C-alpha positions as CSV (number, residue, x, y, z in Angstrom):
1,X,0.0,0.0,0.0
2,X,1.3,3.5,-0.9
3,X,1.9,6.1,1.7
4,X,-0.8,8.4,0.1
5,X,-3.3,5.5,0.3
6,X,-2.7,5.1,4.0
7,X,-2.7,8.9,4.6
8,X,-6.1,9.3,2.8
9,X,-7.6,6.6,5.0
10,X,-6.2,8.1,8.1
11,X,-7.5,11.6,7.2
12,X,-11.0,10.3,6.5
13,X,-11.1,8.2,9.7
14,X,-9.8,11.1,11.7
15,X,-12.1,13.7,10.2
16,X,-15.3,11.7,10.1
17,X,-14.6,8.6,12.3
18,X,-13.7,8.0,15.9
19,X,-9.9,7.9,15.5
20,X,-8.2,10.0,18.1
21,X,-6.0,12.7,16.6
22,X,-2.9,14.3,18.2
23,X,-2.0,17.9,18.1
24,X,0.6,17.3,15.3
25,X,-1.9,15.5,13.0
26,X,-2.3,18.6,10.8
27,X,1.5,19.1,10.7
28,X,2.0,15.5,9.6
29,X,-0.6,15.3,6.9
30,X,-1.0,18.8,5.5
31,X,1.4,21.1,3.7
32,X,1.9,24.5,5.2
33,X,0.5,26.1,2.0
34,X,-2.6,23.9,2.0
35,X,-4.6,26.5,3.9
36,X,-4.3,30.2,4.9
37,X,-4.9,29.3,8.5
38,X,-3.8,25.9,9.8
39,X,-5.6,26.5,13.0
40,X,-8.9,26.2,11.1
41,X,-8.1,22.6,10.1
42,X,-7.0,21.9,13.6
43,X,-10.3,23.2,15.0
44,X,-12.2,21.1,12.5
45,X,-10.4,18.0,13.5
46,X,-11.0,18.8,17.2
47,X,-14.7,19.5,16.6
48,X,-15.1,16.2,14.7
49,X,-13.7,14.4,17.7
50,X,-16.1,16.1,20.0
51,X,-19.1,15.2,17.8
52,X,-18.1,11.6,17.1
53,X,-19.3,10.5,20.5
54,X,-21.8,12.5,22.6
55,X,-22.6,11.2,26.0
56,X,-25.3,12.4,28.4
57,X,-23.9,13.0,31.9
58,X,-25.5,11.8,35.1
59,X,-27.8,14.3,36.8
60,X,-25.5,14.8,39.8
61,X,-22.6,15.5,37.6
62,X,-24.7,17.9,35.5
63,X,-25.9,19.8,38.5
64,X,-22.4,20.1,39.9
65,X,-21.1,21.4,36.5
66,X,-23.9,24.0,36.1
67,X,-23.6,25.4,39.6
68,X,-19.9,24.9,39.8
69,X,-20.1,22.7,42.8
70,X,-17.6,20.2,44.1
71,X,-18.7,16.8,43.0
72,X,-19.1,14.2,45.9
73,X,-16.2,11.8,46.1
74,X,-17.7,9.4,48.7
75,X,-21.1,7.9,49.4
76,X,-23.9,6.8,47.2
77,X,-24.0,10.0,45.1
78,X,-20.3,9.6,44.2
79,X,-20.9,6.1,42.7
80,X,-20.1,6.1,38.9
81,X,-20.4,9.9,38.9
82,X,-17.8,10.2,36.1
83,X,-19.5,7.7,33.9
84,X,-22.1,8.9,31.4
85,X,-25.7,8.1,32.0
86,X,-26.1,6.9,28.4
87,X,-24.6,7.6,25.0
88,X,-26.7,10.0,22.9
89,X,-24.8,9.9,19.6
90,X,-22.2,7.9,17.7
91,X,-20.6,8.9,14.5
92,X,-18.2,6.7,12.4
93,X,-17.2,6.3,8.8
94,X,-17.0,3.3,6.5
95,X,-14.3,3.5,3.9
96,X,-15.4,2.4,0.4
97,X,-13.4,2.6,-2.9
98,X,-10.1,4.4,-3.1
99,X,-8.7,5.6,-6.5
100,X,-5.2,7.0,-7.1
101,X,-3.5,8.6,-10.0
102,X,-0.1,10.3,-10.5
103,X,0.8,13.1,-13.0
104,X,4.1,13.5,-14.8
105,X,5.2,16.2,-12.4
106,X,5.0,13.9,-9.3
107,X,1.6,15.3,-8.1
108,X,-0.7,12.6,-6.8
109,X,-4.5,12.7,-6.4
110,X,-6.5,10.3,-4.3
111,X,-10.3,10.0,-4.3
112,X,-12.0,8.2,-1.4
113,X,-15.6,7.2,-1.3
114,X,-16.8,6.7,2.2
115,X,-20.1,6.7,4.1
116,X,-20.6,8.8,7.3
117,X,-22.9,6.9,9.7
118,X,-24.8,8.8,12.4
119,X,-26.5,6.7,15.0
120,X,-28.8,8.3,17.6
121,X,-29.2,6.5,21.0
122,X,-26.8,3.6,20.1
123,X,-27.4,1.9,23.4
124,X,-30.9,0.8,22.4
125,X,-29.7,-0.7,19.1
126,X,-28.4,-4.2,18.5
127,X,-25.2,-4.7,16.6
128,X,-25.6,-6.2,13.2
129,X,-23.1,-8.3,11.3
130,X,-20.4,-6.5,9.4
131,X,-20.5,-7.3,5.7
132,X,-16.8,-7.5,4.5
133,X,-16.0,-5.2,1.7
134,X,-14.1,-6.6,-1.3
135,X,-11.2,-4.3,-0.7
136,X,-10.9,-5.3,3.0
137,X,-8.2,-7.9,2.1
138,X,-6.1,-5.0,0.7
139,X,-6.3,-3.0,3.9
140,X,-4.1,-3.7,6.9
141,X,-5.6,-4.5,10.2
142,X,-4.6,-1.1,11.7
143,X,-6.6,0.7,9.0
144,X,-9.4,-1.8,8.4
145,X,-10.8,-1.0,11.8
146,X,-11.9,2.4,10.5
147,X,-15.0,0.8,8.9
148,X,-15.2,-2.6,10.4
149,X,-15.4,-1.9,14.1
150,X,-19.0,-0.8,13.9
151,X,-22.2,-2.6,12.7
152,X,-23.0,-1.9,9.1
153,X,-26.7,-2.0,9.7
154,X,-27.7,-1.5,13.4
155,X,-31.3,-2.3,14.1
156,X,-33.9,-2.0,16.8
157,X,-34.6,-5.3,18.6
158,X,-38.1,-6.7,18.8
159,X,-38.9,-7.6,22.5
160,X,-39.1,-11.3,23.2
161,X,-37.4,-12.2,19.9
162,X,-34.0,-12.2,18.3
163,X,-35.3,-10.2,15.3
164,X,-34.4,-6.6,14.5
165,X,-36.0,-4.0,12.4
166,X,-34.2,-1.2,10.5
167,X,-33.7,1.8,12.7
168,X,-35.1,5.2,11.8
169,X,-32.4,6.7,14.0
170,X,-29.6,5.5,11.7
171,X,-28.6,8.1,9.1
172,X,-26.1,7.8,6.3
173,X,-24.3,10.4,4.3
174,X,-22.2,9.5,1.3
175,X,-19.1,11.6,0.9
176,X,-16.4,11.8,-1.8
177,X,-13.1,13.1,-0.5
178,X,-10.5,14.4,-3.0
179,X,-7.0,14.8,-1.8
180,X,-3.9,16.2,-3.7
181,X,-0.4,15.3,-2.6
182,X,3.0,16.7,-3.4
183,X,6.2,14.8,-3.9
184,X,6.8,14.7,-0.2
185,X,3.4,12.9,0.4
186,X,1.8,15.9,2.1
187,X,-1.7,17.1,1.4
188,X,-1.8,20.3,-0.7
189,X,-5.6,20.3,-1.4
190,X,-8.5,18.8,0.4
191,X,-12.1,18.9,-0.8
192,X,-15.2,17.0,0.3
193,X,-18.3,16.6,-1.9
194,X,-21.7,16.0,-0.4
195,X,-25.0,15.4,-2.2
196,X,-27.6,18.0,-1.2
197,X,-30.3,15.3,-1.3
198,X,-28.3,13.1,1.1
199,X,-27.7,16.1,3.4
200,X,-31.4,17.0,3.5
201,X,-32.1,13.3,4.3
202,X,-30.4,13.8,7.6
203,X,-33.1,16.2,8.8
204,X,-36.1,14.3,10.2
205,X,-39.0,14.7,7.8
206,X,-37.0,16.4,5.1
207,X,-37.2,13.4,2.7
208,X,-41.0,13.2,3.1
209,X,-41.3,16.9,2.6
210,X,-39.1,16.8,-0.5
211,X,-41.1,13.9,-1.9
212,X,-44.4,15.7,-1.4
213,X,-43.0,18.9,-2.9
214,X,-41.7,17.2,-6.0
215,X,-45.1,15.5,-6.5
216,X,-47.0,18.7,-6.1
217,X,-44.7,20.5,-8.5
218,X,-45.1,17.8,-11.1
219,X,-48.9,18.0,-10.8
220,X,-48.8,21.8,-11.1
221,X,-46.7,21.6,-14.2
222,X,-49.1,19.0,-15.7
223,X,-52.2,21.3,-15.0
224,X,-50.4,24.3,-16.5
225,X,-49.4,22.4,-19.6
226,X,-52.9,21.0,-20.1
227,X,-54.5,24.5,-19.6
228,X,-52.1,26.0,-22.0
229,X,-52.9,23.5,-24.7
230,X,-56.7,23.6,-24.3
231,X,-57.4,26.9,-26.2
232,X,-55.2,25.9,-29.1
233,X,-57.0,22.6,-29.4
234,X,-60.4,24.3,-29.5
235,X,-59.2,26.7,-32.2
236,X,-58.0,23.9,-34.3
237,X,-61.3,22.0,-33.9
238,X,-63.3,25.1,-34.8
239,X,-61.3,25.7,-37.9
240,X,-61.6,22.1,-38.9
241,X,-65.4,22.2,-38.3
242,X,-65.8,25.3,-40.6
243,X,-65.5,24.3,-44.2
244,X,-64.3,26.8,-46.8
245,X,-66.3,28.2,-49.5
246,X,-64.5,26.1,-52.1
247,X,-65.4,23.0,-50.2
248,X,-69.1,24.1,-50.0
249,X,-69.2,24.8,-53.7
250,X,-67.7,21.5,-54.6
251,X,-70.1,19.7,-52.2
252,X,-73.0,21.5,-54.0
253,X,-71.7,20.3,-57.4
254,X,-70.9,23.8,-58.7
255,X,-68.0,24.3,-61.1
256,X,-65.4,27.0,-60.4
257,X,-66.9,29.2,-63.2
258,X,-70.3,29.0,-61.7
259,X,-68.9,29.8,-58.3
260,X,-67.3,33.0,-59.7
261,X,-70.5,34.0,-61.3
262,X,-72.4,33.5,-58.1
263,X,-70.0,35.6,-56.1
264,X,-70.3,38.4,-58.8
265,X,-74.1,38.4,-58.6
266,X,-73.9,38.6,-54.8
267,X,-71.7,41.7,-54.9
268,X,-73.7,45.0,-54.5
């Protein structure tokens, strides 16, 4: 595996997964000219780490934090006070296909297709079985854990049975990450592509609202089109229903000369 291949996987797993990042992650992966402010990338990495796992603290710990009180260290209230009450959110990424190419000047580009998984209330879900990806055999154990340490399809268990149903609290966002590397193997350009439809699908009810909106828009265009064509059809039908004078004369058996004579007599 090339160094750029491993770096691309580490960047995606660090940015969107649960991999812990050190303070020198940006210095190791990114070139100094990759951004005008390297602190921005550092803040993004730090924010992604905070959002990857969100825990709900225990009430005693929450009260002590809000009112700046000293938490109890002994007794019943101090039991498991530092442990979270439950986990509210878990975010991880599943690495898909990775494509690499190299130009004549030594510049390398890597495109990574991965899926960002967002699971709300992971404690009430049952772990599914991970479906191995065809490229898993090409990924070392250290990097394969980016996508294989989490269930590919977590579901909600049915009480009293071993069955599970698809969870409405599991959201997926398909992302395409494009990285450019220099000859030293450092990232000089980083861009992520998100589909607007997939992003809207993360908002509860947005997919249904979008579906209803598209259907209403299609019906509206159909009515406008039918209303626009109705007058033209009526005019064509009226013109077709009104025969010309030549057709009337021919139907009456009059010759063209007799028709001219008749029109001359009718003139005042």
